[in-house]
Backbone as XML, in Angstrom:
<?xml version="1.0"?>
<chain id="A" units="angstrom">
  <residue number="1" name="MET">
    <atom name="N" x="0.834" y="-1.179" z="0.000"/>
    <atom name="CA" x="0.000" y="0.000" z="0.000"/>
    <atom name="C" x="0.880" y="1.244" z="0.000"/>
  </residue>
  <residue number="2" name="SER">
    <atom name="N" x="0.354" y="2.319" z="-0.536"/>
    <atom name="CA" x="1.043" y="3.605" z="-0.470"/>
    <atom name="C" x="1.016" y="4.101" z="0.961"/>
  </residue>
  <residue number="3" name="ASP">
    <atom name="N" x="1.491" y="5.297" z="1.175"/>
    <atom name="CA" x="1.503" y="5.836" z="2.528"/>
    <atom name="C" x="0.105" y="6.317" z="2.913"/>
  </residue>
  <residue number="4" name="TYR">
    <atom name="N" x="-0.590" y="5.503" z="3.673"/>
    <atom name="CA" x="-1.940" y="5.824" z="4.126"/>
    <atom name="C" x="-1.968" y="6.198" z="5.600"/>
  </residue>
  <residue number="5" name="LYS">
    <atom name="N" x="-0.832" y="6.278" z="6.243"/>
    <atom name="CA" x="-0.785" y="6.572" z="7.681"/>
    <atom name="C" x="-1.516" y="7.884" z="7.969"/>
  </residue>
  <residue number="6" name="GLY">
    <atom name="N" x="-2.424" y="7.823" z="8.978"/>
    <atom name="CA" x="-3.180" y="9.003" z="9.373"/>
    <atom name="C" x="-4.422" y="9.261" z="8.553"/>
  </residue>
  <residue number="7" name="LYS">
    <atom name="N" x="-4.656" y="8.462" z="7.514"/>
    <atom name="CA" x="-5.849" y="8.629" z="6.682"/>
    <atom name="C" x="-6.951" y="7.702" z="7.177"/>
  </residue>
  <residue number="8" name="VAL">
    <atom name="N" x="-8.100" y="7.745" z="6.522"/>
    <atom name="CA" x="-9.282" y="7.016" z="6.984"/>
    <atom name="C" x="-9.695" y="5.948" z="5.986"/>
  </residue>
  <residue number="9" name="ALA">
    <atom name="N" x="-10.049" y="4.765" z="6.511"/>
    <atom name="CA" x="-10.632" y="3.683" z="5.715"/>
    <atom name="C" x="-12.023" y="3.399" z="6.276"/>
  </residue>
  <residue number="10" name="VAL">
    <atom name="N" x="-13.022" y="3.309" z="5.406"/>
    <atom name="CA" x="-14.378" y="2.950" z="5.804"/>
    <atom name="C" x="-14.681" y="1.590" z="5.183"/>
  </residue>
  <residue number="11" name="VAL">
    <atom name="N" x="-15.037" y="0.611" z="6.038"/>
    <atom name="CA" x="-15.222" y="-0.762" z="5.576"/>
    <atom name="C" x="-16.566" y="-1.297" z="6.073"/>
  </residue>
  <residue number="12" name="THR">
    <atom name="N" x="-17.418" y="-1.747" z="5.151"/>
    <atom name="CA" x="-18.651" y="-2.420" z="5.543"/>
    <atom name="C" x="-18.411" y="-3.927" z="5.477"/>
  </residue>
  <residue number="13" name="GLY">
    <atom name="N" x="-19.218" y="-4.683" z="6.221"/>
    <atom name="CA" x="-18.979" y="-6.122" z="6.319"/>
    <atom name="C" x="-17.688" y="-6.390" z="7.066"/>
  </residue>
  <residue number="14" name="ALA">
    <atom name="N" x="-17.355" y="-5.496" z="8.005"/>
    <atom name="CA" x="-16.033" y="-5.493" z="8.632"/>
    <atom name="C" x="-15.883" y="-6.428" z="9.823"/>
  </residue>
  <residue number="15" name="ALA">
    <atom name="N" x="-16.940" y="-7.123" z="10.213"/>
    <atom name="CA" x="-16.850" y="-7.987" z="11.389"/>
    <atom name="C" x="-16.128" y="-9.296" z="11.113"/>
  </residue>
  <residue number="16" name="SER">
    <atom name="N" x="-16.039" y="-9.696" z="9.840"/>
    <atom name="CA" x="-15.414" y="-10.983" z="9.534"/>
    <atom name="C" x="-14.999" y="-11.025" z="8.065"/>
  </residue>
  <residue number="17" name="GLY">
    <atom name="N" x="-14.318" y="-12.083" z="7.713"/>
    <atom name="CA" x="-13.974" y="-12.356" z="6.316"/>
    <atom name="C" x="-13.139" y="-11.271" z="5.663"/>
  </residue>
  <residue number="18" name="ILE">
    <atom name="N" x="-13.457" y="-11.012" z="4.398"/>
    <atom name="CA" x="-12.699" y="-10.035" z="3.615"/>
    <atom name="C" x="-12.784" y="-8.648" z="4.230"/>
  </residue>
  <residue number="19" name="GLY">
    <atom name="N" x="-13.964" y="-8.282" z="4.729"/>
    <atom name="CA" x="-14.118" y="-6.963" z="5.352"/>
    <atom name="C" x="-13.171" y="-6.782" z="6.529"/>
  </residue>
  <residue number="20" name="TYR">
    <atom name="N" x="-13.081" y="-7.808" z="7.381"/>
    <atom name="CA" x="-12.170" y="-7.726" z="8.516"/>
    <atom name="C" x="-10.719" y="-7.671" z="8.038"/>
  </residue>
  <residue number="21" name="ALA">
    <atom name="N" x="-10.401" y="-8.455" z="7.021"/>
    <atom name="CA" x="-9.032" y="-8.457" z="6.499"/>
    <atom name="C" x="-8.642" y="-7.076" z="5.971"/>
  </residue>
  <residue number="22" name="VAL">
    <atom name="N" x="-9.555" y="-6.418" z="5.276"/>
    <atom name="CA" x="-9.281" y="-5.070" z="4.772"/>
    <atom name="C" x="-9.099" y="-4.104" z="5.943"/>
  </residue>
  <residue number="23" name="ALA">
    <atom name="N" x="-10.000" y="-4.199" z="6.930"/>
    <atom name="CA" x="-9.913" y="-3.318" z="8.098"/>
    <atom name="C" x="-8.595" y="-3.534" z="8.849"/>
  </residue>
  <residue number="24" name="ALA">
    <atom name="N" x="-8.203" y="-4.792" z="9.024"/>
    <atom name="CA" x="-6.966" y="-5.100" z="9.738"/>
    <atom name="C" x="-5.743" y="-4.584" z="8.975"/>
  </residue>
  <residue number="25" name="ARG">
    <atom name="N" x="-5.753" y="-4.741" z="7.673"/>
    <atom name="CA" x="-4.629" y="-4.252" z="6.863"/>
    <atom name="C" x="-4.547" y="-2.734" z="6.928"/>
  </residue>
  <residue number="26" name="ALA">
    <atom name="N" x="-5.698" y="-2.074" z="6.829"/>
    <atom name="CA" x="-5.720" y="-0.614" z="6.911"/>
    <atom name="C" x="-5.213" y="-0.146" z="8.275"/>
  </residue>
  <residue number="27" name="ALA">
    <atom name="N" x="-5.645" y="-0.814" z="9.333"/>
    <atom name="CA" x="-5.177" y="-0.476" z="10.681"/>
    <atom name="C" x="-3.671" y="-0.682" z="10.783"/>
  </residue>
  <residue number="28" name="GLY">
    <atom name="N" x="-3.186" y="-1.764" z="10.189"/>
    <atom name="CA" x="-1.756" y="-2.047" z="10.193"/>
    <atom name="C" x="-0.932" y="-1.004" z="9.463"/>
  </residue>
  <residue number="29" name="GLU">
    <atom name="N" x="-1.571" y="-0.317" z="8.526"/>
    <atom name="CA" x="-0.898" y="0.756" z="7.780"/>
    <atom name="C" x="-0.989" y="2.096" z="8.505"/>
  </residue>
  <residue number="30" name="GLY">
    <atom name="N" x="-1.605" y="2.089" z="9.713"/>
    <atom name="CA" x="-1.698" y="3.316" z="10.495"/>
    <atom name="C" x="-2.916" y="4.165" z="10.199"/>
  </residue>
  <residue number="31" name="MET">
    <atom name="N" x="-3.900" y="3.585" z="9.537"/>
    <atom name="CA" x="-5.123" y="4.325" z="9.210"/>
    <atom name="C" x="-6.111" y="4.270" z="10.366"/>
  </residue>
  <residue number="32" name="THR">
    <atom name="N" x="-6.984" y="5.265" z="10.446"/>
    <atom name="CA" x="-8.155" y="5.197" z="11.303"/>
    <atom name="C" x="-9.176" y="4.379" z="10.533"/>
  </residue>
  <residue number="33" name="VAL">
    <atom name="N" x="-9.793" y="3.404" z="11.192"/>
    <atom name="CA" x="-10.706" y="2.500" z="10.502"/>
    <atom name="C" x="-12.127" y="2.695" z="11.019"/>
  </residue>
  <residue number="34" name="VAL">
    <atom name="N" x="-13.048" y="2.946" z="10.092"/>
    <atom name="CA" x="-14.472" y="3.034" z="10.403"/>
    <atom name="C" x="-15.076" y="1.712" z="9.936"/>
  </residue>
  <residue number="35" name="MET">
    <atom name="N" x="-15.568" y="0.925" z="10.894"/>
    <atom name="CA" x="-16.099" y="-0.405" z="10.604"/>
    <atom name="C" x="-17.617" y="-0.392" z="10.724"/>
  </residue>
  <residue number="36" name="ALA">
    <atom name="N" x="-18.302" y="-1.044" z="9.785"/>
    <atom name="CA" x="-19.756" y="-1.194" z="9.857"/>
    <atom name="C" x="-20.120" y="-2.638" z="9.542"/>
  </residue>
  <residue number="37" name="ASP">
    <atom name="N" x="-21.130" y="-3.155" z="10.247"/>
    <atom name="CA" x="-21.590" y="-4.520" z="10.001"/>
    <atom name="C" x="-22.969" y="-4.679" z="10.636"/>
  </residue>
  <residue number="38" name="ILE">
    <atom name="N" x="-23.772" y="-5.624" z="10.124"/>
    <atom name="CA" x="-25.090" y="-5.875" z="10.700"/>
    <atom name="C" x="-25.018" y="-6.746" z="11.938"/>
  </residue>
  <residue number="39" name="ASP">
    <atom name="N" x="-23.902" y="-7.445" z="12.150"/>
    <atom name="CA" x="-23.744" y="-8.306" z="13.315"/>
    <atom name="C" x="-22.976" y="-7.538" z="14.389"/>
  </residue>
  <residue number="40" name="ALA">
    <atom name="N" x="-23.726" y="-6.865" z="15.268"/>
    <atom name="CA" x="-23.114" y="-5.981" z="16.255"/>
    <atom name="C" x="-22.174" y="-6.717" z="17.201"/>
  </residue>
  <residue number="41" name="GLU">
    <atom name="N" x="-22.513" y="-7.935" z="17.585"/>
    <atom name="CA" x="-21.666" y="-8.692" z="18.512"/>
    <atom name="C" x="-20.310" y="-9.012" z="17.882"/>
  </residue>
  <residue number="42" name="LYS">
    <atom name="N" x="-20.325" y="-9.526" z="16.659"/>
    <atom name="CA" x="-19.061" y="-9.820" z="15.970"/>
    <atom name="C" x="-18.288" y="-8.537" z="15.678"/>
  </residue>
  <residue number="43" name="LEU">
    <atom name="N" x="-19.021" y="-7.484" z="15.339"/>
    <atom name="CA" x="-18.368" y="-6.210" z="15.047"/>
    <atom name="C" x="-17.639" y="-5.685" z="16.276"/>
  </residue>
  <residue number="44" name="ASP">
    <atom name="N" x="-18.292" y="-5.755" z="17.438"/>
    <atom name="CA" x="-17.643" y="-5.295" z="18.670"/>
    <atom name="C" x="-16.358" y="-6.077" z="18.935"/>
  </residue>
  <residue number="45" name="ALA">
    <atom name="N" x="-16.400" y="-7.390" z="18.727"/>
    <atom name="CA" x="-15.209" y="-8.221" z="18.940"/>
    <atom name="C" x="-14.111" y="-7.874" z="17.938"/>
  </residue>
  <residue number="46" name="ALA">
    <atom name="N" x="-14.492" y="-7.679" z="16.673"/>
    <atom name="CA" x="-13.509" y="-7.339" z="15.638"/>
    <atom name="C" x="-12.870" y="-5.981" z="15.929"/>
  </residue>
  <residue number="47" name="ALA">
    <atom name="N" x="-13.695" y="-5.012" z="16.306"/>
    <atom name="CA" x="-13.180" y="-3.681" z="16.613"/>
    <atom name="C" x="-12.248" y="-3.738" z="17.823"/>
  </residue>
  <residue number="48" name="ALA">
    <atom name="N" x="-12.625" y="-4.515" z="18.836"/>
    <atom name="CA" x="-11.785" y="-4.645" z="20.029"/>
    <atom name="C" x="-10.426" y="-5.241" z="19.690"/>
  </residue>
  <residue number="49" name="SER">
    <atom name="N" x="-10.410" y="-6.212" z="18.780"/>
    <atom name="CA" x="-9.125" y="-6.834" z="18.423"/>
    <atom name="C" x="-8.211" y="-5.840" z="17.705"/>
  </residue>
  <residue number="50" name="LEU">
    <atom name="N" x="-8.787" y="-4.963" z="16.884"/>
    <atom name="CA" x="-7.966" y="-3.957" z="16.206"/>
    <atom name="C" x="-7.517" y="-2.874" z="17.179"/>
  </residue>
  <residue number="51" name="ARG">
    <atom name="N" x="-8.412" y="-2.485" z="18.082"/>
    <atom name="CA" x="-8.023" y="-1.489" z="19.094"/>
    <atom name="C" x="-6.887" y="-2.013" z="19.974"/>
  </residue>
  <residue number="52" name="ALA">
    <atom name="N" x="-6.922" y="-3.311" z="20.275"/>
    <atom name="CA" x="-5.879" y="-3.918" z="21.115"/>
    <atom name="C" x="-4.504" y="-3.808" z="20.471"/>
  </residue>
  <residue number="53" name="SER">
    <atom name="N" x="-4.491" y="-3.715" z="19.146"/>
    <atom name="CA" x="-3.217" y="-3.568" z="18.439"/>
    <atom name="C" x="-2.812" y="-2.099" z="18.306"/>
  </residue>
  <residue number="54" name="GLY">
    <atom name="N" x="-3.627" y="-1.212" z="18.892"/>
    <atom name="CA" x="-3.288" y="0.213" z="18.876"/>
    <atom name="C" x="-3.968" y="1.014" z="17.787"/>
  </residue>
  <residue number="55" name="ALA">
    <atom name="N" x="-4.873" y="0.401" z="17.043"/>
    <atom name="CA" x="-5.536" y="1.087" z="15.932"/>
    <atom name="C" x="-6.619" y="2.035" z="16.422"/>
  </residue>
  <residue number="56" name="GLY">
    <atom name="N" x="-6.821" y="3.104" z="15.675"/>
    <atom name="CA" x="-7.951" y="3.999" z="15.898"/>
    <atom name="C" x="-9.145" y="3.422" z="15.158"/>
  </residue>
  <residue number="57" name="VAL">
    <atom name="N" x="-10.197" y="3.050" z="15.888"/>
    <atom name="CA" x="-11.336" y="2.348" z="15.289"/>
    <atom name="C" x="-12.644" y="2.989" z="15.731"/>
  </residue>
  <residue number="58" name="HIS">
    <atom name="N" x="-13.561" y="3.139" z="14.783"/>
    <atom name="CA" x="-14.940" y="3.545" z="15.059"/>
    <atom name="C" x="-15.806" y="2.420" z="14.501"/>
  </residue>
  <residue number="59" name="ALA">
    <atom name="N" x="-16.717" y="1.862" z="15.308"/>
    <atom name="CA" x="-17.555" y="0.740" z="14.864"/>
    <atom name="C" x="-19.025" y="1.124" z="14.915"/>
  </residue>
  <residue number="60" name="PHE">
    <atom name="N" x="-19.763" y="0.789" z="13.837"/>
    <atom name="CA" x="-21.175" y="1.116" z="13.714"/>
    <atom name="C" x="-21.940" y="-0.112" z="13.265"/>
  </residue>
  <residue number="61" name="GLY">
    <atom name="N" x="-22.969" y="-0.479" z="14.012"/>
    <atom name="CA" x="-23.728" y="-1.691" z="13.731"/>
    <atom name="C" x="-24.854" y="-1.508" z="12.756"/>
  </residue>
  <residue number="62" name="PHE">
    <atom name="N" x="-24.552" y="-1.361" z="11.494"/>
    <atom name="CA" x="-25.551" y="-1.331" z="10.433"/>
    <atom name="C" x="-24.891" y="-1.653" z="9.105"/>
  </residue>
  <residue number="63" name="ALA">
    <atom name="N" x="-25.695" y="-1.765" z="8.051"/>
    <atom name="CA" x="-25.151" y="-2.170" z="6.747"/>
    <atom name="C" x="-25.668" y="-1.244" z="5.647"/>
  </residue>
  <residue number="64" name="GLY">
    <atom name="N" x="-25.165" y="-1.467" z="4.448"/>
    <atom name="CA" x="-25.614" y="-0.699" z="3.295"/>
    <atom name="C" x="-25.208" y="0.759" z="3.371"/>
  </residue>
  <residue number="65" name="VAL">
    <atom name="N" x="-24.034" y="1.012" z="3.884"/>
    <atom name="CA" x="-23.585" y="2.370" z="4.138"/>
    <atom name="C" x="-23.081" y="3.034" z="2.855"/>
  </residue>
  <residue number="66" name="ASP">
    <atom name="N" x="-23.500" y="4.286" z="2.631"/>
    <atom name="CA" x="-22.836" y="5.125" z="1.641"/>
    <atom name="C" x="-21.617" y="5.663" z="2.374"/>
  </residue>
  <residue number="67" name="GLN">
    <atom name="N" x="-20.499" y="4.944" z="2.244"/>
    <atom name="CA" x="-19.358" y="5.203" z="3.114"/>
    <atom name="C" x="-18.835" y="6.623" z="3.036"/>
  </residue>
  <residue number="68" name="ARG">
    <atom name="N" x="-18.694" y="7.158" z="1.874"/>
    <atom name="CA" x="-18.126" y="8.498" z="1.741"/>
    <atom name="C" x="-19.026" y="9.518" z="2.429"/>
  </residue>
  <residue number="69" name="ARG">
    <atom name="N" x="-20.313" y="9.465" z="2.130"/>
    <atom name="CA" x="-21.251" y="10.413" z="2.722"/>
    <atom name="C" x="-21.324" y="10.229" z="4.239"/>
  </residue>
  <residue number="70" name="PHE">
    <atom name="N" x="-21.376" y="8.982" z="4.688"/>
    <atom name="CA" x="-21.446" y="8.698" z="6.111"/>
    <atom name="C" x="-20.263" y="9.313" z="6.843"/>
  </residue>
  <residue number="71" name="TRP">
    <atom name="N" x="-19.053" y="9.073" z="6.340"/>
    <atom name="CA" x="-17.870" y="9.587" z="7.019"/>
    <atom name="C" x="-17.833" y="11.107" z="6.993"/>
  </residue>
  <residue number="72" name="ILE">
    <atom name="N" x="-18.139" y="11.716" z="5.880"/>
    <atom name="CA" x="-18.098" y="13.174" z="5.786"/>
    <atom name="C" x="-19.131" y="13.803" z="6.722"/>
  </residue>
  <residue number="73" name="LEU">
    <atom name="N" x="-20.302" y="13.184" z="6.825"/>
    <atom name="CA" x="-21.327" y="13.733" z="7.717"/>
    <atom name="C" x="-20.941" y="13.602" z="9.185"/>
  </residue>
  <residue number="74" name="THR">
    <atom name="N" x="-20.248" y="12.543" z="9.536"/>
    <atom name="CA" x="-19.903" y="12.333" z="10.939"/>
    <atom name="C" x="-18.558" y="12.938" z="11.326"/>
  </residue>
  <residue number="75" name="HIS">
    <atom name="N" x="-17.669" y="13.147" z="10.360"/>
    <atom name="CA" x="-16.336" y="13.700" z="10.640"/>
    <atom name="C" x="-15.918" y="14.688" z="9.537"/>
  </residue>
  <residue number="76" name="PRO">
    <atom name="N" x="-16.668" y="15.775" z="9.376"/>
    <atom name="CA" x="-16.396" y="16.685" z="8.245"/>
    <atom name="C" x="-15.008" y="17.305" z="8.262"/>
  </residue>
  <residue number="77" name="GLU">
    <atom name="N" x="-14.403" y="17.426" z="9.430"/>
    <atom name="CA" x="-13.080" y="18.037" z="9.525"/>
    <atom name="C" x="-11.994" y="17.175" z="8.895"/>
  </residue>
  <residue number="78" name="GLN">
    <atom name="N" x="-12.245" y="15.883" z="8.707"/>
    <atom name="CA" x="-11.224" y="14.987" z="8.162"/>
    <atom name="C" x="-11.372" y="14.742" z="6.664"/>
  </residue>
  <residue number="79" name="GLY">
    <atom name="N" x="-12.445" y="15.210" z="6.062"/>
    <atom name="CA" x="-12.623" y="15.035" z="4.631"/>
    <atom name="C" x="-13.005" y="13.607" z="4.255"/>
  </residue>
  <residue number="80" name="ALA">
    <atom name="N" x="-12.948" y="13.317" z="2.960"/>
    <atom name="CA" x="-13.362" y="12.013" z="2.440"/>
    <atom name="C" x="-12.362" y="10.927" z="2.844"/>
  </residue>
  <residue number="81" name="PRO">
    <atom name="N" x="-12.856" y="9.689" z="3.040"/>
    <atom name="CA" x="-11.937" y="8.592" z="3.354"/>
    <atom name="C" x="-11.035" y="8.257" z="2.173"/>
  </residue>
  <residue number="82" name="ALA">
    <atom name="N" x="-9.831" y="7.799" z="2.472"/>
    <atom name="CA" x="-8.881" y="7.400" z="1.431"/>
    <atom name="C" x="-9.248" y="6.043" z="0.844"/>
  </residue>
  <residue number="83" name="ILE">
    <atom name="N" x="-9.846" y="5.176" z="1.667"/>
    <atom name="CA" x="-10.258" y="3.845" z="1.218"/>
    <atom name="C" x="-11.704" y="3.622" z="1.625"/>
  </residue>
  <residue number="84" name="ARG">
    <atom name="N" x="-12.511" y="3.140" z="0.678"/>
    <atom name="CA" x="-13.891" y="2.744" z="0.952"/>
    <atom name="C" x="-14.055" y="1.327" z="0.421"/>
  </residue>
  <residue number="85" name="ALA">
    <atom name="N" x="-14.327" y="0.386" z="1.320"/>
    <atom name="CA" x="-14.442" y="-1.015" z="0.913"/>
    <atom name="C" x="-15.797" y="-1.560" z="1.326"/>
  </residue>
  <residue number="86" name="ARG">
    <atom name="N" x="-16.586" y="-1.986" z="0.341"/>
    <atom name="CA" x="-17.877" y="-2.619" z="0.614"/>
    <atom name="C" x="-17.682" y="-4.124" z="0.558"/>
  </residue>
  <residue number="87" name="ALA">
    <atom name="N" x="-17.702" y="-4.740" z="1.722"/>
    <atom name="CA" x="-17.465" y="-6.187" z="1.789"/>
    <atom name="C" x="-18.638" y="-6.933" z="2.408"/>
  </residue>
  <residue number="88" name="GLU">
    <atom name="N" x="-19.783" y="-6.260" z="2.554"/>
    <atom name="CA" x="-20.935" y="-6.967" z="3.117"/>
    <atom name="C" x="-21.495" y="-7.931" z="2.084"/>
  </residue>
  <residue number="89" name="GLY">
    <atom name="N" x="-22.170" y="-8.974" z="2.550"/>
    <atom name="CA" x="-22.732" y="-9.928" z="1.598"/>
    <atom name="C" x="-23.317" y="-11.137" z="2.278"/>
  </residue>
  <residue number="90" name="VAL">
    <atom name="N" x="-23.463" y="-12.193" z="1.515"/>
    <atom name="CA" x="-24.060" y="-13.426" z="2.001"/>
    <atom name="C" x="-23.100" y="-14.128" z="2.952"/>
  </residue>
  <residue number="91" name="VAL">
    <atom name="N" x="-23.631" y="-14.623" z="4.051"/>
    <atom name="CA" x="-22.831" y="-15.347" z="5.029"/>
    <atom name="C" x="-22.593" y="-16.764" z="4.528"/>
  </residue>
  <residue number="92" name="ALA">
    <atom name="N" x="-21.361" y="-17.233" z="4.608"/>
    <atom name="CA" x="-21.019" y="-18.588" z="4.157"/>
    <atom name="C" x="-21.589" y="-19.624" z="5.116"/>
  </residue>
  <residue number="93" name="GLY">
    <atom name="N" x="-21.620" y="-20.861" z="4.687"/>
    <atom name="CA" x="-22.021" y="-21.950" z="5.561"/>
    <atom name="C" x="-23.305" y="-22.632" z="5.155"/>
  </residue>
  <residue number="94" name="ARG">
    <atom name="N" x="-23.934" y="-22.162" z="4.092"/>
    <atom name="CA" x="-25.129" y="-22.843" z="3.614"/>
    <atom name="C" x="-24.719" y="-24.094" z="2.855"/>
  </residue>
  <residue number="95" name="ASN">
    <atom name="N" x="-25.623" y="-25.048" z="2.773"/>
    <atom name="CA" x="-25.342" y="-26.288" z="2.051"/>
    <atom name="C" x="-25.327" y="-26.033" z="0.553"/>
  </residue>
  <residue number="96" name="PRO">
    <atom name="N" x="-24.387" y="-26.652" z="-0.184"/>
    <atom name="CA" x="-24.395" y="-26.505" z="-1.638"/>
    <atom name="C" x="-25.734" y="-26.972" z="-2.202"/>
  </residue>
  <residue number="97" name="GLY">
    <atom name="N" x="-26.252" y="-26.227" z="-3.138"/>
    <atom name="CA" x="-27.527" y="-26.576" z="-3.752"/>
    <atom name="C" x="-28.730" y="-26.063" z="-2.986"/>
  </residue>
  <residue number="98" name="ASP">
    <atom name="N" x="-28.510" y="-25.485" z="-1.818"/>
    <atom name="CA" x="-29.608" y="-24.916" z="-1.038"/>
    <atom name="C" x="-30.014" y="-23.615" z="-1.710"/>
  </residue>
  <residue number="99" name="ASP">
    <atom name="N" x="-31.239" y="-23.563" z="-2.234"/>
    <atom name="CA" x="-31.650" y="-22.372" z="-2.963"/>
    <atom name="C" x="-32.385" y="-21.361" z="-2.079"/>
  </residue>
  <residue number="100" name="SER">
    <atom name="N" x="-32.398" y="-21.593" z="-0.768"/>
    <atom name="CA" x="-33.018" y="-20.611" z="0.119"/>
    <atom name="C" x="-32.106" y="-19.395" z="0.222"/>
  </residue>
  <residue number="101" name="VAL">
    <atom name="N" x="-32.698" y="-18.256" z="0.459"/>
    <atom name="CA" x="-31.934" y="-17.019" z="0.548"/>
    <atom name="C" x="-31.515" y="-16.792" z="1.991"/>
  </residue>
  <residue number="102" name="ASP">
    <atom name="N" x="-30.255" y="-16.512" z="2.185"/>
    <atom name="CA" x="-29.758" y="-16.200" z="3.524"/>
    <atom name="C" x="-30.454" y="-14.929" z="4.016"/>
  </residue>
  <residue number="103" name="PRO">
    <atom name="N" x="-31.050" y="-14.933" z="5.201"/>
    <atom name="CA" x="-31.748" y="-13.741" z="5.690"/>
    <atom name="C" x="-30.826" y="-12.536" z="5.859"/>
  </residue>
  <residue number="104" name="ASN">
    <atom name="N" x="-29.533" y="-12.765" z="6.065"/>
    <atom name="CA" x="-28.594" y="-11.652" z="6.170"/>
    <atom name="C" x="-28.459" y="-10.913" z="4.849"/>
  </residue>
  <residue number="105" name="PHE">
    <atom name="N" x="-28.587" y="-11.641" z="3.730"/>
    <atom name="CA" x="-28.502" y="-10.983" z="2.435"/>
    <atom name="C" x="-29.665" y="-10.015" z="2.265"/>
  </residue>
  <residue number="106" name="ARG">
    <atom name="N" x="-30.874" y="-10.485" z="2.562"/>
    <atom name="CA" x="-32.042" y="-9.607" z="2.449"/>
    <atom name="C" x="-31.917" y="-8.409" z="3.383"/>
  </residue>
  <residue number="107" name="ARG">
    <atom name="N" x="-31.483" y="-8.643" z="4.618"/>
    <atom name="CA" x="-31.376" y="-7.564" z="5.594"/>
    <atom name="C" x="-30.309" y="-6.555" z="5.167"/>
  </residue>
  <residue number="108" name="SER">
    <atom name="N" x="-29.230" y="-7.023" z="4.583"/>
    <atom name="CA" x="-28.143" y="-6.153" z="4.190"/>
    <atom name="C" x="-28.457" y="-5.348" z="2.935"/>
  </residue>
  <residue number="109" name="THR">
    <atom name="N" x="-29.121" y="-5.988" z="1.968"/>
    <atom name="CA" x="-29.312" y="-5.350" z="0.675"/>
    <atom name="C" x="-30.738" y="-4.904" z="0.399"/>
  </residue>
  <residue number="110" name="GLY">
    <atom name="N" x="-31.707" y="-5.484" z="1.119"/>
    <atom name="CA" x="-33.096" y="-5.142" z="0.866"/>
    <atom name="C" x="-33.665" y="-5.806" z="-0.373"/>
  </residue>
  <residue number="111" name="ARG">
    <atom name="N" x="-32.993" y="-6.832" z="-0.901"/>
    <atom name="CA" x="-33.506" y="-7.503" z="-2.104"/>
    <atom name="C" x="-33.087" y="-8.966" z="-2.104"/>
  </residue>
  <residue number="112" name="ASP">
    <atom name="N" x="-33.703" y="-9.740" z="-2.994"/>
    <atom name="CA" x="-33.326" y="-11.143" z="-3.182"/>
    <atom name="C" x="-32.166" y="-11.209" z="-4.162"/>
  </residue>
  <residue number="113" name="PRO">
    <atom name="N" x="-31.317" y="-12.248" z="-4.063"/>
    <atom name="CA" x="-30.148" y="-12.335" z="-4.935"/>
    <atom name="C" x="-30.434" y="-12.825" z="-6.334"/>
  </residue>
  <residue number="114" name="SER">
    <atom name="N" x="-31.676" y="-12.975" z="-6.719"/>
    <atom name="CA" x="-31.983" y="-13.497" z="-8.056"/>
    <atom name="C" x="-31.933" y="-12.444" z="-9.128"/>
  </residue>
</chain>
């Protein structure tokens, strides 16, 4: 990564998986990380683990964030985030061939995946 130290990363789906990996990498680069996820319990744990490493973290329990607008509205003095990563999505663990829709997908996106 380029020099992102002191800049802001906004990551949705940040409680686990790719979202958490992006948030952790951004924190490791010295960025302030704004994390959002629909699973508040996992999000709190993920945010705590990054804070324990010394990262500046803000965690918000919701999904479908317009990251740029959200950050500017809540922290106008810092300007637009340098990184915006949308990593929310379907939770893994369903059986192959199961055509039922994961309720997290509907809650996160407001639509069916078809």
